[in-house]
LUMNUKOL-82979 format. One record per atom (N, C-alpha, C, O): residue in one letter; x negated, y, z negated. Coordinates in steps of 0.1 Angstrom, whole numbers, plus 2048, in hexadecimal, padded with zeros to 3 digits. Example, Ala and Ser with C-alpha at 12.3 -4.5 7.8 and 13.67 -1.06 7.14 Angstrom:
BEGIN
a77C7C77B2/a7857D37B2/a77C7DF7B2/a7727DF7AB/s7807EA7B9/s7777F57B9/s77F8007B1/s77A80B7B0/
END
This chain:
BEGIN
m82730EBA1/m81B31ABA4/m824324BAF/m82C321BB8/d81F32DBAB/d82933BBAD/d82733BBBA/d81C33ABC0/c83833EBC2/c83733FBD0/c82A344BDD/c82533FBE8/r826353BD4/r81F35EBDF/r815356BDB/r80C35CBE1/i80E34DBD6/i801347BD3/i80233FBDC/i7FB340BE5/a80C334BDB/a80C32ABE3/a80D32FBF3/a80832ABFD/y811337BF2/y81433DC00/y804343C08/y800341C14/s7FE34BBFC/s7F2350C01/s7E6342C04/s7DD343C0D/l7E8339BFD/l7E0332BFF/l7E5326C0D/l7DE322C16/f7EF325C0C/f7F3321C1E/f7EF327C29/f7EA321C32/v7F0336C28/v7E933DC36/v7DC33BC31/v7D8332C38/i7D233EC29/i7C733CC28/i7C1331C31/i7B9332C3A/s7CB326C2B/s7C5315C30/s7C7315C3F/s7BF312C47/h7D4319C40/h7DA31CC4E/h7CA326C59/h7C5323C64/f7C832DC53/f7C0334C5D/f7B332FC5F/f7AC333C68/l7B1327C54/l7A231CC53/l7A6313C5C/l79F310C66/f7AF30FC5B/f7B1304C69/f7B1307C76/f7AB301C7E/v7B8310C77/v7B6318C84/v7A831BC88/v7A531AC94/g7A131FC82/g794324C80/g78C317C83/g787318C8E/v78A310C80/v7842FFC83/v7892FEC90/v7812FEC99/i7932FDC93/i79C2F9CA3/i796300CA7/i78C2F9CAB/t79530CCAB/t79131BCAF/t782315CB5/t781312CC1/a777314CAA/a76B30FCAD/a766305CB3/a75C305CBA/e7712F9CB2/e7712ECCBA/e7712EECCA/e76B2E6CD2/t7782F8CCC/t7802FBCD9/t776300CE4/t778300CF0/f76A304CDD/f75D307CE7/f750302CE5/f74A301CDA/s74C300CF4/s7432F9CF1/s736303CEE/s73730FCEC/a7262F8CF0/a71E2FFCEA/a71A30DCF1/a714316CEB/d71D30ECFD/d71C319D0D/d726324D08/d724330D08/g73031ED03/g73A32ECFD/g74632CD07/g74F334D09/s74531ED0D/s75331CD18/s760317D11/s75E313D06/e769317D14/e77130ED0D/e779300D12/e77A2FBD1D/v77F2FDD07/v77D2EDD05/v7862EAD02/v7852E6CF6/d7972EAD08/d79F2E6D03/d79F2D8CFA/d79A2CECFF/p7A32D9CEF/p79C2D1CE2/p7A92C2CE5/p7A92B9CDD/l7B12C1CF0/l7B92B6CF4/l7B32AECF9/l7B52A2CF8/i7A92B2CFF/i79E2AAD08/i79629ECFC/i791293CFF/r7962A4CEF/r79129ACE3/r794290CE7/r78D286CE6/q7A028FCEC/q7A627CCEC/q79D273CF3/q79D267CF1/v795278CFC/v78D26DCFF/v77C26CCF9/v776262CFC/t778274CF4/t76C277CED/t76926DCE6/t75E270CE3/n76D262CDF/n76C25DCD6/n76024FCDA/n761243CDC/g75325ACDA/g74324BCDC/g73C256CE4/g73F261CE8/d734250CE4/d729256CEA/d726251CF9/d722245CFA/d726257D05/d722250D0D/d712252D17/d70E24ED22/g70F256D12/g6FE259D0E/g6FC264D18/g6F0268D17/a70426BD22/a6FE27BD27/a700285D1A/a707284D10/d6F7290D1F/d6F329AD17/d6F92A6D1C/d6F52ADD25/p7052AAD12/p70C2B4D16/p7092BFD1B/p7112C6D22/q6FD2C3D18/q6F42D2D18/q6F92CFD29/q7032D5D2D/f6F22C8D31/f6F32C7D3C/f6FE2C3D46/f6FC2C2D52/l70A2C2D40/l7182C0D47/l71E2CDD42/l71A2D3D38/t72B2D3D4A/t7372D7D46/t73D2D2D3E/t73C2C6D41/a7432D2D36/a74F2D0D2B/a7582C7D34/a75D2BDD2F/a75A2CAD3E/a7662C4D44/a75E2B8D48/a7612AED43/e7532B9D52/e74B2ABD56/e74D2A3D4C/e753299D4D/h7482A8D40/h74229ED37/h75029AD30/h74E290D29/h75D29DD30/h765295D2D/h76C291D3A/h77628BD36/f76A291D43/f76C28DD51/f76427DD51/f76A273D55/l75627DD4C/l74F272D4B/l756268D3F/l75A25CD40/l75726ED35/l760267D2C/l76C25FD2D/l770255D26/f772268D38/f77F262D3D/f780256D45/f78A24FD44/k774254D4D/k76F24AD59/k76A240D4F/k76E235D50/k762243D44/k75E237D3C/k768232D35/k767225D35/r774237D2E/r77D233D27/r788229D30/r78D21ED2C/f78922FD3C/f792229D46/f78F222D4B/f79821BD51/k78121FD4D/k77A21AD58/k78121DD65/k789215D6B/k77D22AD69/k78122ED78/k77522FD79/k76C230D71/s77822CD8E/s76B230D97/s772236D9D/s77E239D9B/y76923CDA9/y77423FDB8/y76823BDBE/y75D238DB9/g76D23CDCD/g764235DDD/g75C23DDDF/g752237DE2/s75C24CDE0/s752255DE3/s74F260DDA/s75025FDCE/q74C268DDF/q746274DDA/q75027DDDB/q755284DD2/e75327BDE7/e760287DEB/e76F281DDF/e772287DD5/e774276DE3/e77C274DD6/e77E277DC6/e78727ADBE/h76A272DC4/h767274DB6/h769287DB2/h76B28BDA7/d76928EDBC/d76729CDB7/d77A29FDB9/d77F2A7DB2/y782298DC4/y78A297DC1/y79229EDB5/y7972A9DB2/r79128BDB0/r796289DA0/r792291D95/r797293D8B/f784298D99/f77E29FD8F/f78B2ADD8C/f7902B3D82/k78C2ADD9A/k7992BFD9D/k79E2B8D90/k79A2BBD84/v7AC2ACD97/v7B62ABD93/v7B72A9D83/v7C02AED7C/f7AC2A3D7F/f7A92A2D6F/f7A92ADD67/f7AD2ADD5B/q7A22BAD6F/q7A22C9D69/q7AF2C9D6A/q7B52C9D60/d7B92CBD78/d7C42D0D75/d7CF2C9D6E/d7D92CFD6D/n7CF2BBD67/n7D52B3D64/n7D02B8D51/n7D92B8D48/l7C52BCD4E/l7C02C1D3F/l7C92CCD3E/l7CF2CED33/r7CB2D5D47/r7D32E4D48/r7DF2E1D46/r7E42E9D3E/r7E82D5D4C/r7F42D1D48/r7F92CDD3D/r8042D0D38/a7EE2C4D39/a7EF2BED2C/a7F32CBD20/a7FC2CCD17/a7E82D2D24/a7E92DFD17/a7F72E4D1B/a7FD2E7D11/r7FF2E7D26/r80D2EDD29/r8122E5D21/r8182E9D17/h8122D7D24/h81D2CCD1C/h81A2CCD0D/h8222C8D05/q80E2D0D0A/q80E2CFCF7/q8172E0CF2/q81C2E1CE6/k8162ECCFC/k81E2F8CF6/k82A2F3CF9/k8322F9CF1/l8312EAD03/l8402E8D06/l8402E0CFB/l84A2E2CF5/d8392D4CF6/d83E2C7CF0/d8362CACE6/d82A2C7CEA/p8352D1CD7/p82E2D0CCE/p82F2C5CC5/p8242C1CC1/s8362C0CC2/s83D2B5CBB/s8332A8CC1/s83229FCB9/a82F2A7CC8/a82729CCD1/a81A2A1CD6/a8182ADCD9/t80E295CD7/t803297CDC/t802295CE8/t80728ACED/h7FB2A0CF0/h7FD2A0CFF/h7EC29CD02/h7E529CCF8/g7E829AD0A/g7D6298D0F/g7D0291D1A/g7D2294D26/v7C8288D16/v7C427FD20/v7C7272D21/v7C426AD18/t7CE270D2D/t7D325FD30/t7CC25BD3B/t7C4262D41/q7D2248D3D/q7CF242D4B/q7D024CD56/q7C724CD5E/f7DD255D57/f7DF25DD5E/f7D826CD61/f7DB273D6A/s7D226FD5B/s7C727CD5D/s7C227DD6C/s7C0288D70/d7C0273D73/d7B827CD81/d7C3275D8B/d7C0272D97/l7D2272D86/l7D9274D92/l7E2284D93/l7E428AD88/t7E6289D9F/t7F0292DA2/t7FC28FD99/t7FD284D93/p806297D99/p815295D91/p81A28FD9D/p821285D9B/a819290DA5/a81C289DB6/a81927ADB6/a820270DB9/e80B27ADB3/e80726CDB6/e80D263DAA/e810257DAC/f80E269D9D/f811263D94/f81D260D92/f821256D8B/r825267D98/r837265D98/r836258DA1/r83924DD9D/n83125ADB2/n82F251DB7/n82D240DB8/n833237DBE/t822243DAE/t81E234DA8/t82222ED9D/t81F222D9A/y828237D97/y82B231D89/y838231D84/y83A22CD79/l83D234D87/l84D239D85/l853230D91/l84D227D96/g860234D95/g868228D9A/g875225D9B/g87A21BDA0/l87D230D93/l889231D92/l88F231DA1/l887238DA8/r89822DDA9/r89822EDB5/r8A4236DB6/r8A523DDC0/r8B0237DAF/r8BE23EDB0/r8C1241DA2/r8BE23AD98/l8C724DDA2/l8C5258D99/l8D8254D92/l8DD25BD89/r8DD24BD98/r8EC24BD96/r8F7238D92/r8F722FD9A/l8FB237D89/l90022DD89/l90C22AD97/l912233D9D/p90C21DD99/p91C219DA2/p929223D9D/p928227D91/d932225DA3/d93E226D9F/d94621DD98/d95021FD91/d940212D9A/d945205D95/d9401FBD87/d9431EFD84/a938203D80/a932203D79/a9371FDD68/a93C205D5F/t9351F3D67/t93A1F2D5B/t9391F6D52/t92D1F4D4F/e941201D45/e93F208D3B/e9421FBD2D/e94B1F3D2C/a9341FDD24/a9351FAD16/a9421FCD0E/a947207D0D/p9451F4D09/p94F1FACFF/p94E202CF2/p9451FFCEA/i95420BCEE/i94F213CE6/i95020DCD6/i959207CD0/l94720FCD2/l941205CC5/l94020FCB8/l93C21ACB8/p945208CAB/p94520EC9F/p935218C9B/p92A215C9D/t939220C98/t92822AC93/t92922AC87/t91E22FC84/d92E227C7C/d93522DC6E/d921226C65/d91822DC60/n92221BC67/n918216C62/n908212C65/n90020BC5F/l90521BC72/l8FD216C79/l8EB21AC6D/l8E8224C66/p8E5211C6E/p8D6213C67/p8D2222C6C/p8D7227C76/e8C7229C61/e8C2237C67/e8B6232C6D/e8B2239C76/d8B0228C6B/d8A7226C73/d8A7213C79/d8A9209C73/f8A1214C88/f8A5202C8C/f89C205C96/f899210C9B/d8961F7C98/d88B1F3C9F/d88D1E5CA5/d88E1DCC9D/w88E1E0CB3/w88C1D1CB2/w8801C9CB3/w87F1BDCB3/r8741D5CB6/r8671CCCB4/r8671C4CA7/r85F1BACA6/e86E1C8C9B/e86B1C5C8F/e8731B8C92/e86E1ADC91/k8791B9C93/k8861ABC93/k8851A0C9E/k88C196C9E/g87A1A4CA9/g875198CB2/g877197CBE/g87318DCC4/a8801A2CC6/a8851A3CD0/a8811ADCD7/a8891B4CDE/v8711B0CD7/v86C1B2CE2/v85E1AFCE6/v8551B2CDE/t85B1A9CF2/t8501A6CF5/t8441B1CF6/t8481BCCF9/p8391AFCF4/p82C1B6CF6/p8301BFD02/p8371BCD0B/v8281CCD00/v8281D4D0E/v8211CDD1A/v81A1C3D1A/k8261D3D24/k8221CDD33/k8201DAD39/k8231E5D35/n8171D7D47/n80F1E2D4E/n8151DFD5E/n8111D5D65/q81C1E7D61/q8221E4D70/q8141E7D79/q8141E5D85/g8071ECD72/g8021F3D7E/g8061FBD89/g811201D8A/s7FB1FBD92/s803209DA0/s80E205DA6/s80E208DB2/c8171FEDA2/c81F1FDDA7/c82E204D9E/c82D203D92/g83920ADA4/g846210DA0/g850207D9E/g85A209DA5/s84E1FCD96/s8541F4D96/s8581F5D84/s8581EBD7C/c85A201D82/c85F206D70/c86D1FBD72/c86F1F2D6A/w8731FCD7B/w8811F8D78/w8811E8D75/w88C1E6D6F/s8791DED77/s87D1D4D73/s8741D0D69/s8761C5D65/f8691D8D62/f8691D8D54/f8711D8D4C/f8741CFD44/s87A1E7D4F/s8841E6D45/s8901DED49/s8991E1D42/t8931D6D51/t89C1CCD54/t8981C1D4D/t8A01BDD44/t88C1BCD4E/t8851AFD44/t8891B1D37/t8921ABD31/g8831BAD32/g8851C3D24/g8911C3D1F/g8921BFD13/a89D1C7D26/a8A81C7D21/a8AF1B8D20/a8B81B5D18/l8A91B1D29/l8AE1A2D2E/l8A6199D22/l8A918DD22/e89C19ED19/e893195D17/e89A196D06/e89A18CCFF/g8A01A5D02/g8A61A5CF3/g8B11A1CF7/g8B719ECED/a8B61A0CFF/a8C5196CFB/a8C8188CFD/a8D1181CF8/h8BD187D05/h8BC173D03/h8B7172CF4/h8BA168CEE/f8AE17ECED/f8A817BCDF/f8B5176CD9/f8B716CCD3/l8BD181CDE/l8CD181CCF/l8D2177CD5/l8D4170CCC/a8D7170CE2/a8DD164CE7/a8D715ACE1/a8DE151CDC/t8C6159CE1/t8C1149CDE/t8BC149CD5/t8BA13ECCF/g8B6156CCF/g8AC157CC6/g89D154CC5/g895154CBB/k89B152CD7/k88E151CD9/k88A15ACE5/k88F159CF1/l87D164CDF/l87916CCE9/l86E169CF1/l863167CEB/v871168CFE/v86B164D0C/v869174D15/v87117ED16/s85B170D1B/s85617CD25/s85D176D32/s85A16AD35/l86417BD38/l86B17CD44/l868183D53/l86618ED51/s868180D5E/s85F181D67/s86318BD6B/s87018CD6C/e85A199D71/e85F1A6D77/e85C1A5D82/e8621ACD8B/q85219ED85/q84D199D97/q85818FDA0/q85818EDAC/q863189D97/q86A185D9C/q87418FDA6/q87718FDB2/l878198D9B/l8831A9DA2/l8791AADAA/l8771A5DB5/v8721B0DA4/v8651B7DB5/v8661ACDC1/v8691B6DC7/d8661A7DC5/d86519BDCD/d874199DD7/d87719ADE3/c87D193DC6/c88818EDD0/c893199DCD/c89E195DD3/d8951A5DC6/d89E1ABDC0/d8A01B7DD0/d8991C0DD4/h8AA1B1DD5/h8AD1C3DE2/h8C01C3DDD/h8C91C4DE5/e8C01C1DD1/e8D01C7DD3/e8D21D6DD7/e8CE1E0DD1/c8D81D5DDE/c8DC1E8DE2/c8ED1EBDDA/c8F51E3DD4/d8ED1F6DDD/d8FC200DD5/d901200DE5/d8F9200DEF/p90F1FFDE5/p9151FCDF3/p91D209DFB/p92220CE06/e919212DE9/e91E21EDEC/e914229DF1/e917233DF6/e909225DED/e8F922FDF5/e8F6225DFE/e8F6219DFC/a8F222CE0A/a8ED220E12/a8DB225E11/a8D8230E10/g8D321AE11/g8C821BE11/g8C5218E00/g8BB212DFD/a8CB21ADF7/a8C921ADE7/a8CB20CDE2/a8D520ADDC/c8BF200DE5/c8BB1F7DE5/c8AD1F2DD6/c8A31F9DD3/d8AF1E9DD1/d8A01E5DC9/d8941E4DD3/d8951DCDDC/s8891EBDD1/s8811E6DDB/s8791E7DD9/s8721EEDE0/g8701E1DCB/g8641DDDC7/g85A1E4DC3/g85D1E9DB8/c84F1E9DC6/c84B1F4DC7/c84F1FEDC9/c84A207DC1/n856202DD0/n85D210DD5/n868212DC7/n86C21EDC3/g86B20ADC2/g876210DB9/g884202DB5/g8861F7DB9/g88B208DAE/g89A200DAB/g89F20ADA0/g89B214D9B/l8AD1FFD9C/l8B2205D92/l8B91F8D88/l8BF1EFD8E/m8B81F8D7D/m8BC1F1D75/m8C51E7D77/m8C31DBD79/n8D01F1D77/n8DB1ECD7B/n8E11DED82/n8E91D4D80/s8D51E6D90/s8D91DDD9D/s8D01D1D9C/s8D21C7DA4/a8C51D0D90/a8BD1C3D8D/a8C51BCD88/a8C81B1D8D/f8CC1C1D7D/f8D51B6D74/f8E31B6D7D/f8ED1B4D76/e8E51B8D86/e8F01B3D8F/e8E81AAD9A/e8EF1A0D9E/y8DC1AAD9F/y8D21A3DA1/y8D0194D9B/y8D4189DA0/t8C9195D8C/t8CA18AD87/t8DA180D83/t8DA174D83/l8E518AD80/l8EF185D85/l8F4177D8D/l8F516BD8B/k8F5180D98/k8F6177DA5/k8EA16BDA4/k8EE15FDA4/a8DB16FDA3/a8D1161DA6/a8D4158D9C/a8D314CD9E/g8D715ED93/g8DB150D86/g8D2155D7C/g8D7151D71/g8C815CD7B/g8BE15CD6F/g8B2163D75/g8AE167D80/l8AB162D66/l89B165D6E/l89215DD67/l895159D5C/m88515AD6F/m87B152D6C/m872157D62/m871163D62/l86B14FD59/l864154D51/l85615CD5A/l85315CD66/e84F164D4C/e84516DD54/e838163D57/e82F169D5D/e836154D52/e82D150D51/e830145D5B/e82613ED5D/d836144D5F/d83D13AD72/d83F140D78/d843139D82/y83D152D7D/y84015AD88/y83B167D82/y841172D81/p82D165D7F/p827173D79/p82417DD85/p82417DD92/y820188D78/y823196D83/y81519AD8A/y809198D85/t8181A0D95/t80C19FDA0/t80A1B0DA2/t8011B5DAA/g8141B8D99/g8111C8DA0/g8131C8DAE/g8101D3DB3/t8181BDDB9/t81A1C7DC5/t8251BFDCC/t8251B3DCA/d82D1C4DD4/d8391C1DD9/d8361BADEC/d83D1BCDF6/r8291B4DEA/r8261AFDFC/r8281A0DF9/r825199E02/g82D199DEF/g82C18EDF2/g83B18ADF3/g845192DF2/t83C17DDF5/t84A173DFA/t853171DEA/t84D16FDE0/c862170DEB/c86916CDE1/c86715FDDE/c86A155DE5/k86015FDD0/k85B14EDCB/k865147DC2/k86313CDBE/f86F14FDBF/f87C148DB8/f88013EDB7/f886138DC0/d87F139DA7/d883129DAB/d88B123D9F/d885121D95/k899120DA0/k8A711ED9C/k8A5115D8F/k8A8118D83/t8A010ED94/t89B106D88/t891108D78/t890101D6E/k88B116D7D/k883119D6F/k889126D6F/k883130D6F/i893125D6F/i89D134D69/i89E12FD56/i8A2125D50/a89713FD51/a895141D41/a8A2147D39/a8A4145D2D/a8AA14ED42/a8B2159D3B/a8BC15FD46/a8B9163D52/k8CA161D41/k8D1160D47/k8DB16FD45/k8DD174D3A/v8E0175D50/v8E6180D4C/v8F617BD49/v8FA171D4F/a8FD182D42/a90C17CD3E/a913189D41/a91E187D46/n910192D3F/n9151A1D46/n90D1ABD41/n9041AAD39/f9101B6D46/f9091C6D41/f9101D1D4A/f9141D2D56/s90E1DAD3F/s91A1E5D3E/s90E1F6D39/s9041F7D33/v9151FFD3F/v91220ED3D/v91420FD32/v91E20BD2D/v90B215D2B/v90F21DD1C/v90F22CD1E/v908232D27/s918232D14/s92223ED11/s91524AD0C/s90D248D03/l917256D15/l90D25BD10/l909260D02/l8FE264CFF/d91225FCFB/d913261CEE/d90A25ACE8/d90A24ECE7/e8FC264CE0/e8F325BCD7/e8F8253CCE/e8F024ACCE/d902252CC5/d90724ACBE/d90823FCC5/d902235CC2/q91323ECD2/q914231CD5/q90922DCD9/q907222CD3/i8FE230CE2/i8F122BCE6/i8E8225CDA/i8E021BCDA/a8EA22DCCD/a8E3221CC4/a8EA217CBE/a8E420DCBB/a8F721ACBC/a90220ECB9/a8FE204CC0/a8FA1FACBA/n8FF204CD4/n8FB1F9CD9/n8EC1F6CDB/n8E81ECCE0/l8E71FDCD7/l8D71F5CD2/l8D71EFCC8/l8D01E5CC9/v8DB1F0CBF/v8DE1E8CAD/v8E41DDCB2/v8DE1D2CB2/k8F31E0CB8/k8F51D0CBF/k8F51C8CC9/k8F81BCCC8/n8F21CDCD1/n8EE1C8CE0/n8DF1C1CE2/n8DC1B8CEA/g8D41C9CD9/g8CB1CACDD/g8C21D6CE7/g8C91DFCEC/p8B21D6CEC/p8B01E0CF2/p8B61E4CFC/p8BC1DBD03/l8B41F1D01/l8BE1F5D0D/l8B41F8D19/l8A91FDD18/a8B91F6D26/a8B01FBD2F/a8B720BD2F/a8C320DD2D/v8AE213D32/v8AF220D32/v8A922AD3B/v89D22AD39/a8AD233D44/a8A123CD4C/a89F24AD45/a8A624ED3B/i89724ED49/i88D25AD47/i889262D4D/i88925DD58/n88626DD4E/n87F277D56/n870276D4F/n870278D43/a864272D56/a856270D4C/a852278D4F/a848273D54/v850289D53/v848294D55/v840293D49/v834292D4B/f843293D3F/f83A296D31/f833288D2C/f82C288D22/m83627AD36/m82D26FD31/m82126ED35/m818267D2F/q81E277D42/q814276D49/q807276D42/q7FD26FD44/t80A283D33/t80228BD2C/t7FF286D1C/t7F8289D13/y80827DD1E/y810276D0B/y80526FD08/y800265D0E/i801276CF8/i7FC26DCF3/i7FF268CE6/i7F7262CDF/g80A26ACE3/g81226ACD4/g81C270CD0/g822277CD8/g81E26FCC6/g82A277CBE/g838275CC0/g83B26ACC4/v843280CBD/v851280CC3/v85128ACCE/v84F295CCB/s853286CDA/s85228CCE4/s861295CE5/s86B28ECE9/c8652A4CE3/c86E2A8CE1/c86B2B6CED/c86B2C1CE8/p8692B5CF7/p8642C3CFF/p8712CFCFD/p87D2CDCFB/y86D2D9CFE/y8752E3D00/y87F2E1D0E/y88B2DFD0F/i8792E3D16/i87D2E1D22/i8762D4D2B/i86A2D2D2D/c8802CCD30/c87E2BFD37/c88A2BCD42/c8962BDD40/s8852B8D4F/s8922B7D58/s89C2A9D54/s89629FD4F/k8A62A7D56/k8AE29DD50/k8AC293D5F/k8B1287D5E/r8A6297D6C/r8A8292D79/r89E286D76/r892287D75/l8A9276D74/l89F266D71/l895262D7C/l897261D88/d88925ED75/d88125DD83/d877252D7A/d86B252D7D/h87D244D6C/h87623DD69/h878237D64/h88023FD5E/g87A22CD5D/g88921DD5A/g87D215D4F/g87420DD52/v88221BD41/v879212D36/v88420DD2B/v89020BD2B/l87E20BD24/l888203D19/l88A208D08/l88220ACFF/l89A20BD09/l89820FCF7/l898206CEF/l89F1FCCF2/v890205CE2/v88D1FACDB/v8901FDCCF/v8901F4CC7/g89420ACCA/g895210CBB/g89521CCBD/g893223CC7/y89A220CAD/y89B231CA9/y895234C9D/y89322AC95/g89223FC99/g88E243C8D/g89324FC89/g89A257C8F/s89024FC7C/s89B25BC77/s893267C75/s897272C75/a886263C75/a87C26FC6D/a86D270C76/a86226DC72/g871274C81/g85E277C8A/g85C283C87/g86228CC8B/y853283C7E/y852296C78/y84829CC84/y83E296C8A/a84D2A6C84/a8482B3C8E/a83C2B7C87/a83F2B3C7B/p8342BCC86/p82F2C5C7C/p82F2D0C81/p8322D8C78/i82C2D6C8D/i82F2E3C95/i83A2E8C93/i8392F4C94/r84A2E2C90/r8532E7C91/r85A2E8C80/r8622EFC7A/m84F2DCC7C/m8502D9C6A/m85F2D5C64/m8662DAC5B/k8622CEC6B/k8712C7C6D/k86C2B9C6F/k8612B7C75/d8762ADC6A/d87629FC71/d8802A0C7D/d8892A8C7E/k879295C86/k880294C94/k888285C98/k88327DC9F/p894284C92/p898277C99/p895275CA6/p89527FCAD/y89326BCAA/y88C267CB5/y88F254CB9/y88F24BCB1/w891252CC8/w88F247CCF/w883241CD0/w87A248CD5/v881233CCC/v877229CD4/v876226CE3/v87E21FCE8/i87022ACE7/i86E226CF5/i86121CCF5/i85721ECEE/k864212CFE/k85D209D01/k85A20AD11/k863209D19/n84A20CD14/n846210D23/n840204D2B/n8411F9D26/s83B205D35/s8381F8D3F/s828202D46/s826204D52/w822204D3E/w81720DD3F/w809206D37/w7FF20DD38/g8081FBD31/g8001F4D29/g8001FBD1B/g805206D1B/e7FC1F7D12/e7F71FAD06/e7EB208D01/e7E920CCF6/t7E620CD11/t7DB217D0D/t7DF222D0D/t7DA22CD09/w7EE221D14/w7F822DD14/w80022ED05/w805227CFC/g7FF23DD07/g80B241CFB/g80823CCEB/g7FD23DCE6/e812236CE7/e810234CD9/e80F220CD3/e81621ACCB/n80121CCDF/n80520CCE0/n80A20ACE7/n80B1FECE8/g813212CF5/g81A20ECFC/g826216CFA/g82C21AD04/f82C219CED/f839222CF0/f83622FCEC/f82C233CE7/y840234CF0/y846241CF2/y84E246CE6/y85723ECE3/k84E24DCE2/k856257CD6/k860263CDE/k85A26ACE6/i86C266CDD/i87726CCE1/i883272CDC/i88E26CCDA/c88027ECDA/c88B281CCE/c898283CD4/c89C287CDF/r89F280CC8/r8B027FCCA/r8B3287CC9/r8AF291CC4/g8C2285CD1/g8C9293CCD/g8D0298CD7/g8DC297CD8/r8C929FCDF/r8CD2A9CEE/r8C92A3CF7/r8C22AACFE/n8CA294CFC/n8C3294D0B/n8BA292D0E/n8BA28ED19/i8AE293D07/i8A1298D0E/i89F292D1A/i8A3287D1C/c898297D20/c891291D2C/c89C284D34/c89827BD3C/g8A9286D30/g8B827FD34/g8B5272D34/g8B7269D3D/v8AF271D26/v8AE264D1C/v8BD25CD1D/v8BE250D1D/d8C6265D1D/d8D1261D16/d8DC25FD24/d8E625AD22/s8D9263D31/s8E1263D3B/s8E3255D45/s8EC254D4D/l8D924CD42/l8DD23DD49/l8D4235D41/l8C8235D40/v8DD230D3B/v8D9222D2B/v8E221DD35/v8E9222D3E/s8DE20CD31/s8E8201D33/s8E71F6D2C/s8DD1F5D25/s8EF1EED2A/s8EC1E2D1D/s8F01D1D24/s8FB1CDD25/v8E81CCD27/v8EB1BCD2C/v8EC1B3D1F/v8E71B6D14/a8F21A8D20/a8F719CD13/a8F1192D20/a8F2193D2D/a8EA189D16/a8E517DD21/a8EE16DD19/a8F316CD0E/v8ED166D22/v8F415AD23/v8EE154D15/v8E415AD10/n8F3149D0D/n8EB144D03/n8E6132D10/n8ED129D14/t8DB135D11/t8D9127D15/t8D611BD0D/t8D4110D12/n8D611FCFD/n8D2112CF7/n8DC109CFA/n8D90FDCFA/s8EF10ECFE/s8F4104CFC/s8F60FFD08/s9000F8D09/q8EE0FFD13/q8F30F9D20/q8EA0F0D24/q8EC0E9D2E/
END
């Protein structure tokens, strides 16, 4: 086909597409409706949208989808205002991060501060000075794509609830993977043991201790696990989502043990090599774009590297297609702890190559004891 004809067809189809989108962004009364809020409009709630503003209608659908209820009319009205603010915030995120999809999530009625204080929880921003560094690994023959989920080393997505215990889920996820590599058995380990029993502190920083729902650090949790002798199964010490209970650790029910742990180099090839060789890695990230994330490869133009959330690195890919930028994006695959209704069934893709949102800044590897031989 002649290049000029092909180009003309592309331009015509582009404007037809834009016209459709533009038409969809306006309600019947002519008021503007951001298309991102259609994320929650799959179904009829029985309300007649003629008698509601667009924002009210979508807030109704949001409440239905995520089973939200509020104790008073005053609280309801406040959450509706926050919801509207978050629609605008998601639209800003979409412009800054066009290779991902941003919109309505279960966190759309929370202010950024509430979200940060309730669902994040990385307590410290640096590692101890005496942290062991992982040895440099060869990177010549790394696979182009790799995913521990396909190899049986990753448990189903969990949900930390309204507790800043992300650090404990990152810790158990890494040890679950390491235990799988050491024993061939995948077990689900207890985050609640860490929340209740781990109060490991950094001797070089006053007050920097693992503190249940108030935050912690994965390497400190590995240190606690090493000293305690191991972690129990989740079924033996189930998660409650609070830190108000007493420690119920039972040494006779230890299911997985830490042999050693180390900090991985900031080099992304080394991170990939450690991931492939040693199993899923505990990592920290700045989660500002995660509050509105729906799916795709997140690759924001601007993102703080101030680390505030602990997650699990489980794989990487070479070609996360970004239609806005018209090229493939290599990416990391992150397991989160906000349940399967968030993101891509509980997972997050973030692009590789530039330490986006600090994802390469605080990476730890753990090895497990082979309990089969004991």
